C-alpha distance (Angstrom), angle and dihedral (degrees) to the residues before:
residue distance angle dihedral
M1 . . .
T2 3.83 . .
E3 3.79 114.0 .
P4 3.82 115.4 -119.8
I5 3.80 121.1 -108.9
R6 3.80 105.6 -96.0
V7 3.80 115.6 -141.3
L8 3.79 118.9 -167.6
Q9 3.81 108.9 -140.0
I10 3.80 114.1 -161.3
L11 3.80 111.6 -155.2
G12 3.79 103.7 154.8
I13 3.78 103.7 -173.5
V14 3.81 118.5 39.6
A15 3.79 108.5 -167.0
G16 3.79 106.0 142.8
G17 3.80 92.9 -83.8
G18 3.77 133.2 145.6
V19 3.80 98.2 -100.0
E20 3.78 96.1 61.5
A21 3.82 89.3 41.1
V22 3.81 90.1 57.8
I23 3.81 94.7 47.3
M24 3.80 92.5 45.0
N25 3.82 90.1 49.4
Y26 3.79 89.5 56.7
Y27 3.80 91.8 43.0
E28 3.80 92.4 54.3
H29 3.81 92.3 50.8
I30 3.80 105.1 41.1
D31 3.79 120.6 95.9
R32 3.80 97.4 -100.7
T33 3.79 92.2 -165.3
K34 3.81 85.8 68.8
V35 3.82 104.4 29.3
Q36 3.80 124.4 24.2
F37 3.80 127.6 -172.5
D38 3.79 125.9 -142.3
F39 3.80 121.1 -174.7
I40 3.78 141.4 -141.4
V41 3.81 113.8 -157.7
H42 3.79 137.9 162.6
N43 3.79 114.9 -84.3
D44 3.82 93.2 -131.7
N45 3.82 100.0 55.0
K46 3.80 116.2 136.4
I47 3.80 90.3 -143.4
D48 3.80 116.0 63.7
I49 3.80 113.1 -156.9
T50 3.83 92.4 179.0
P51 3.83 98.6 102.0
K52 3.79 92.7 48.0
V53 3.80 94.2 46.0
E54 3.79 94.7 45.2
A55 3.81 90.2 49.8
M56 3.80 87.2 59.6
G57 3.80 93.7 47.6
G58 3.79 99.3 -98.4
R59 3.79 133.5 120.8
V60 3.80 131.4 -129.2
Y61 3.80 122.1 -149.1
K62 3.80 117.9 -165.9
V63 3.80 119.9 -151.9
T64 3.79 137.4 176.4
P65 3.84 109.9 -80.5
Y66 3.81 115.9 -105.6
Y67 3.82 90.9 -125.4
K68 3.82 91.2 60.0
N69 3.79 97.7 42.9
P70 3.83 119.8 -10.6
V71 3.81 92.0 -169.7
A72 3.81 92.0 53.8
F73 3.82 89.1 45.5
M74 3.80 92.4 54.3
Y75 3.81 93.2 42.6
G76 3.80 90.2 51.5
I77 3.79 90.6 54.4
Y78 3.81 91.5 43.9
K79 3.81 91.5 54.6
V80 3.80 93.9 48.6
I81 3.80 92.7 51.1
R82 3.82 94.7 43.9
N83 3.79 94.8 45.1
H84 3.80 95.4 46.6
H85 3.82 99.7 32.5
Y86 3.79 98.6 -129.5
R87 3.79 114.0 -170.8
I88 3.82 96.9 -173.9
V89 3.80 121.1 49.6
H90 3.80 117.1 -179.6
S91 3.81 113.0 -167.8
N92 3.81 118.2 -162.3
M93 3.81 98.6 179.7
N94 3.82 97.7 103.1
T95 3.84 110.3 -142.1
L96 3.82 90.1 -7.1
S97 3.79 84.6 69.6
A98 3.80 84.4 86.7
F99 3.81 86.5 82.8
S100 3.80 97.6 43.7
L101 3.81 96.0 42.3
F102 3.79 92.5 47.9
A103 3.81 87.6 55.1
A104 3.82 90.1 47.4
W105 3.81 91.0 50.1
A106 3.81 91.8 48.5
A107 3.82 89.8 49.1
G108 3.81 91.0 53.2
A109 3.81 101.0 -112.2
P110 3.82 103.5 162.8
V111 3.82 96.4 -156.2
R112 3.80 115.7 52.4
I113 3.80 115.6 173.4
L114 3.79 121.2 -162.0
H115 3.81 109.3 -157.9
N116 3.79 115.4 -170.8
H117 3.79 117.1 -159.9
S118 3.80 101.6 170.1
T119 3.82 150.2 33.2
S120 3.82 131.9 -150.5
S121 3.79 143.1 -96.4
P122 3.84 131.6 -144.7
G123 3.81 88.3 -127.8
E124 3.82 94.3 70.8
T125 3.80 101.5 65.3
K126 3.81 99.7 165.2
R127 3.79 94.2 40.5
N128 3.81 90.9 47.8
I129 3.80 92.6 52.0
M130 3.79 88.3 55.9
K131 3.81 92.0 45.0
F132 3.80 93.8 51.9
M133 3.80 91.8 45.5
L134 3.81 93.9 50.2
R135 3.81 98.9 38.8
P136 3.83 97.7 83.4
F137 3.81 91.7 46.3
A138 3.80 92.1 50.0
R139 3.81 88.5 54.6
L140 3.82 92.7 43.1
F141 3.79 96.0 60.2
A142 3.82 95.6 41.9
T143 3.78 125.3 94.0
H144 3.80 96.4 -170.8
Y145 3.78 131.8 32.8
F146 3.81 128.3 -141.0
A147 3.81 131.7 174.6
C148 3.79 134.5 178.1
S149 3.80 92.5 -133.0
R150 3.78 141.7 2.3
L151 3.81 89.9 -101.6
A152 3.80 92.0 53.7
G153 3.79 89.4 45.8
E154 3.79 94.2 51.8
W155 3.79 91.4 47.2
M156 3.81 93.6 52.9
Y157 3.81 102.6 32.8
G158 3.79 107.4 17.1
K159 3.79 131.6 -107.7
N160 3.80 94.1 -85.7
M161 3.81 92.3 57.0
V162 3.79 91.3 50.7
D163 3.81 93.5 45.0
S164 3.81 91.2 49.9
G165 3.80 91.8 57.7
K166 3.80 94.7 -116.5
V167 3.81 91.0 122.1
T168 3.81 119.5 71.8
I169 3.80 115.6 -147.6
I170 3.80 110.5 -141.9
N171 3.79 107.5 -164.8
N172 3.80 118.1 -135.3
A173 3.78 88.7 -119.4
I174 3.80 123.9 -178.7
D175 3.80 141.4 -169.4
L176 3.80 98.3 -89.9
E177 3.80 94.3 -162.2
K178 3.81 91.5 53.1
Y179 3.81 91.2 56.7
A180 3.79 98.5 39.1
F181 3.81 116.6 122.4
N182 3.81 116.4 -89.2
S183 3.81 116.8 -169.7
H184 3.82 93.0 -165.4
K185 3.81 92.5 55.6
R186 3.81 88.9 46.5
K187 3.80 91.7 58.1
I188 3.80 94.6 44.8
L189 3.79 96.0 45.6
R190 3.79 95.9 43.5
K191 3.80 89.1 52.2
G192 3.80 90.1 49.2
L193 3.80 90.1 52.8
G194 3.79 92.2 49.0
L195 3.80 93.4 -109.1
T196 3.77 126.9 141.5
D197 3.80 118.9 163.4
E198 3.83 98.5 -20.6
F199 3.80 118.8 137.1
V200 3.83 105.3 -114.4
I201 3.78 124.2 -150.7
G202 3.79 111.0 -164.5
H203 3.79 134.6 -157.4
V204 3.81 131.5 175.5
G205 3.78 118.7 -167.9
R206 3.78 147.7 106.3
F207 3.80 114.8 -85.5
M208 3.79 98.7 -109.1
F209 3.81 137.7 114.6
Q210 3.80 93.5 -90.7
K211 3.81 94.0 63.7
N212 3.83 94.4 50.5
H213 3.81 98.6 -141.9
E214 3.82 93.4 165.8
F215 3.80 90.8 61.7
L216 3.80 90.3 44.9
I217 3.81 89.6 56.7
D218 3.81 89.8 50.7
V219 3.81 89.2 50.8
F220 3.78 91.6 49.0
A221 3.81 91.7 49.4
E222 3.81 89.4 54.5
A223 3.80 92.0 45.3
C224 3.80 90.8 53.0
K225 3.81 89.0 57.6
K226 3.79 88.0 59.5
N227 3.80 95.4 40.1
P228 3.82 117.0 12.4
H229 3.80 90.1 -172.9
M230 3.81 92.5 81.8
V231 3.80 135.8 116.0
L232 3.80 129.0 -164.9
L233 3.82 118.4 -148.0
L234 3.81 114.8 -158.5
I235 3.79 114.2 -169.4
G236 3.80 118.5 -171.0
D237 3.78 142.2 43.0
G238 3.78 137.5 -120.9
P239 3.80 147.9 134.0
L240 3.83 95.9 -62.2
R241 3.79 97.2 49.2
S242 3.82 95.8 100.6
A243 3.83 91.0 50.7
V244 3.80 90.8 51.6
E245 3.80 91.3 47.2
E246 3.80 89.2 52.4
K247 3.81 91.5 50.8
V248 3.80 90.9 50.5
K249 3.81 89.4 51.8
K250 3.83 93.4 48.9
L251 3.79 91.4 50.9
G252 3.79 91.4 51.0
L253 3.80 92.9 -118.2
T254 3.80 99.0 122.8
D255 3.81 93.7 114.3
H256 3.80 91.2 50.3
V257 3.82 101.3 47.1
K258 3.79 123.3 69.8
F259 3.81 118.5 -163.6
L260 3.80 104.4 -158.1
G261 3.82 97.7 176.2
L262 3.79 122.2 -157.0
R263 3.78 111.5 -11.3
N264 3.78 135.2 -176.4
D265 3.81 92.3 -156.1
V266 3.81 100.1 61.6
Q267 3.80 90.3 129.0
D268 3.82 88.1 62.6
L269 3.80 96.1 42.6
Y270 3.81 92.1 63.1
N271 3.81 84.8 71.1
V272 3.81 89.4 64.5
M273 3.82 93.4 57.3
D274 3.80 129.9 86.7
I275 3.80 96.2 -165.8
F276 3.80 134.5 9.8
V277 3.81 119.7 -138.8
L278 3.82 126.9 -167.8
P279 3.84 113.7 174.7
S280 3.82 95.3 173.4
H281 3.80 124.2 169.2
Y282 3.83 88.1 -139.9
E283 3.81 140.7 -10.1
G284 3.77 140.5 174.8
L285 3.79 97.2 -146.2
P286 3.81 110.1 -44.5
V287 3.78 113.7 -133.6
V288 3.82 88.9 -152.7
G289 3.79 87.7 63.3
V290 3.80 89.3 56.3
E291 3.80 92.2 46.1
A292 3.81 93.7 49.7
Q293 3.80 92.2 50.5
A294 3.81 90.3 47.8
N295 3.81 87.0 57.5
G296 3.79 89.7 55.2
L297 3.80 94.4 -112.6
P298 3.81 123.4 152.7
C299 3.81 104.3 -116.2
L300 3.79 132.2 -155.3
F301 3.81 116.0 -164.1
S302 3.77 131.4 178.7
T303 3.80 115.9 -112.4
K304 3.82 86.4 -113.6
V305 3.79 86.3 73.4
T306 3.80 108.8 86.6
K307 3.81 114.4 -99.1
E308 3.81 85.6 -128.3
T309 3.82 84.1 81.8
H310 3.82 86.3 70.6
L311 3.80 90.4 97.3
T312 3.78 97.7 143.1
H313 3.79 139.1 19.8
L314 3.82 88.2 -97.1
A315 3.82 95.1 77.2
Q316 3.80 124.1 93.3
F317 3.81 129.0 175.0
L318 3.79 132.5 -148.4
D319 3.80 131.7 -178.2
L320 3.80 115.2 -114.0
S321 3.80 89.9 -137.0
T322 3.81 90.6 69.0
G323 3.81 87.0 75.7
A324 3.79 138.0 -129.4
S325 3.81 95.4 -70.0
K326 3.83 93.2 56.8
W327 3.80 90.0 47.1
A328 3.79 90.0 52.2
E329 3.81 90.5 49.3
R330 3.80 90.9 51.7
I331 3.81 92.3 49.1
V332 3.79 92.1 51.2
S333 3.81 93.9 44.3
M334 3.82 98.3 45.7
K335 3.79 119.5 105.3
H336 3.79 103.7 -98.9
E337 3.78 101.0 -164.8
R338 3.78 112.8 121.6
N339 3.80 114.8 -125.1
E340 3.79 112.4 -144.8
E341 3.81 95.7 -177.2
V342 3.81 99.6 72.2
G343 3.79 98.2 104.4
E344 3.79 94.4 92.2
E345 3.82 91.7 51.4
L346 3.81 89.9 55.0
R347 3.81 92.5 45.7
Q348 3.78 90.5 52.4
A349 3.80 89.6 49.4
G350 3.83 91.3 55.3
F351 3.81 99.2 -107.4
E352 3.79 100.6 120.9
I353 3.81 105.2 113.9
N354 3.81 101.1 -146.7
K355 3.80 93.6 58.5
E356 3.81 94.1 40.9
A357 3.82 91.6 47.9
R358 3.81 89.9 55.2
N359 3.80 89.6 51.4
L360 3.81 91.7 51.1
M361 3.80 90.9 48.8
K362 3.81 90.0 54.3
F363 3.80 88.9 51.7
Y364 3.81 93.0 51.8
T365 3.81 91.2 46.0
K366 3.78 90.9 53.5
L367 3.82 91.9 47.1
S368 3.79 93.2 48.8
T369 3.78 90.6 67.0
G370 3.79 100.3 32.3
G371 3.80 106.1 39.0
H372 3.78 117.4 136.5
M373 3.78 140.4 -178.6
K374 3.77 114.1 -101.8
M375 3.78 99.4 -160.6
């Protein structure tokens, strides 16, 4: 029997974020008899994907994180590629892919894919300096260019590269049936969370500057003034969680805000919500925005989220500069009826995972026979 094409996916950090969710979605839906994924991750991640990956026939290699020792990180990747003779290396670390793709180039991998999932924000000065320094090197050591959206593509590669067709847009596709609204699960989960008829605002995201939790708390505080019968669900974890918890406490909102942490049932928890809010400082194309729309939820995104997230009629956008009070007004005034017929809109937009996974498999198959060194 012919061995499947093995693609080495470099994730680095695994912290319940959107990037690994996207790659794992594709992994679960490709034909693994034809294309198999192996993974490189940091050796200090709190989430271990090894059991799940091995159950699907893949391998997980753990290396020293770049932030502890970038040389050891690159050498770890180099050894994996050299020892196992990977032809296709797919790096999902945005500008930090400069490290992983340099190692892949040095190890002789002929196909080196740079996949950009994000952009930048003026509010992250130190992080942006690093991003702008690494961006040209990430491009230099890549042979093929992916992005999750046109905005993310233009940020990483430039408008001319995107317009010329040299950048492949890989949609953050999902299993639409998995995220479809389920009234039975809504009743069970709301009861389990101690909810009855409260109006639930939902958010899924890592506690970091990008996701703008502090502003979300301000918005929620204003919304509670207009409707005190509200609850905010925060799903995720991250370095800023304790600061957000402290802010919630100071504002006297402890009884109204539920911190659910990292969950493996996020697809079910969308059923609990009545509206989904994402006030991010920047995004590529957030997979949570796709998931929330697939559940039929009204969605309110900041204008820093690419308009490409406007996949259905459920999505609305609002500028962060309008302030927390205006955001609260919009949340209260939006039509809150869930629409359960959005699946076809998402299919037409190219976000149905089975079809998109087949397209990605065709791409890998083509690359496996035609890869070339760029330098």
